[in-house]
N, C-alpha and C positions, 0 to 999 in steps of 0.2 A: 503493499500500499503505499509505503514511503516515497517509491520511486516514481509513483502516479501521481502524487500530491507536491512532489518536491518545487516543481515550477509553478506551482498555482500562487496567484498572490492573494492579498487578505479577501479582496473583492470577489475574487473567482470562489474562496473557500464560504464566504458569506452566502455567494449565490446559489452555490450546491448543498447548502445547510437548509437555505430558505427553500429551496425545490423540495429536499426530502420531508421538511417539517410541514410542507403543506398537502402532504400525499396523506390519504385517507390509509388507516393501520391496517394491514392485511392479517388476519388471526387466524392462526393454525389450530385447526382440533387435535387436541393430545388425548392419549389414554391416560387417565390419570386415576390414582389410586386415593379414596379419602381417608385413610387411615395414614398414609404416607404424607398427605397434605397436611395434617393435623401435627404428626411429627416437625416436618418441616417449619411449620410455624412457630412450635416451640423452640426449636433449635434456632430459628432467626431472631427470634426473642433473647434467648440465651447469649448468643454470641453478638448480638445488638445492631443486626444489619440497618436497623432504620436510623442509626444514630448517623450515618452517611447517606442512606439510600433514600432517607426522607420517610416520613410514617407509612406512605402508601406504596414504598418502594418504587417510586417513580424516577429519583435521582433528580441532579441537579447540577446544571453545567457540566462540569467536569466528571463527576459522579455520575456512572451510567444508571440508568432505567432496570431493574430487574421483572419488569412485568411483563407477563405473556412471551418470555422466552424459552423456546426451544428446550426441554428440561435436560437433554442429551448434552448439548452444548453447555448450559449451565453447570451440570455435573463434572463435565469435564474440564472445566474452568477450577471448580472448587477443588478437585482433586490435584490438578497443577500447582494450585497456590499453596495447598496443605504440603504437596513433596517439594516444593520451591522450584519447580520449572517454571513457573509464572510469579511474578510479583504482587502482591495486594499488601497496601500499607497496614492493615491492621490482622491479614489471616498469614499466620508463618506455623513453623513446626509445633510451637507452644499451644495452639488453638486447636482444638479437638475437632476434627471434621473426619468422621471416617467416611469409607465409601457408602455405606447405608445411610449416613447423613447428609451425604452429598445428594443422594438420590431423594432424599425427604424435602429438603431445601429446592432441588430443581422442581420436584412436583407442586411443591407452595408455590413459588414464583411463576412458574407454568399458567395456572389457575387463576392468577391476579387478572384483573381489568383495569 
């Protein structure tokens, strides 16, 4: 992605952002489990995801939204944060997120609207 945007002006980036923000959100249908959703909600409270991602998990400026994201993508990112393969300001090896927790969190975020 860096190669694609390296030569864009600030105005180009604003124009692209305006374009994407004006588009209607396409909501994918996920196969979700209510037990996992509830466990994910509890885990999100425990590790305080809302402290950065906002109370409704919609994000703010540099902090991304977690709403209605493909659960496989979120699960993979959480595992990468936990293992140190991807950086996150507040998730590291001292934060306890098992693969099961990652799946529960992913299910919780996927069902948000």
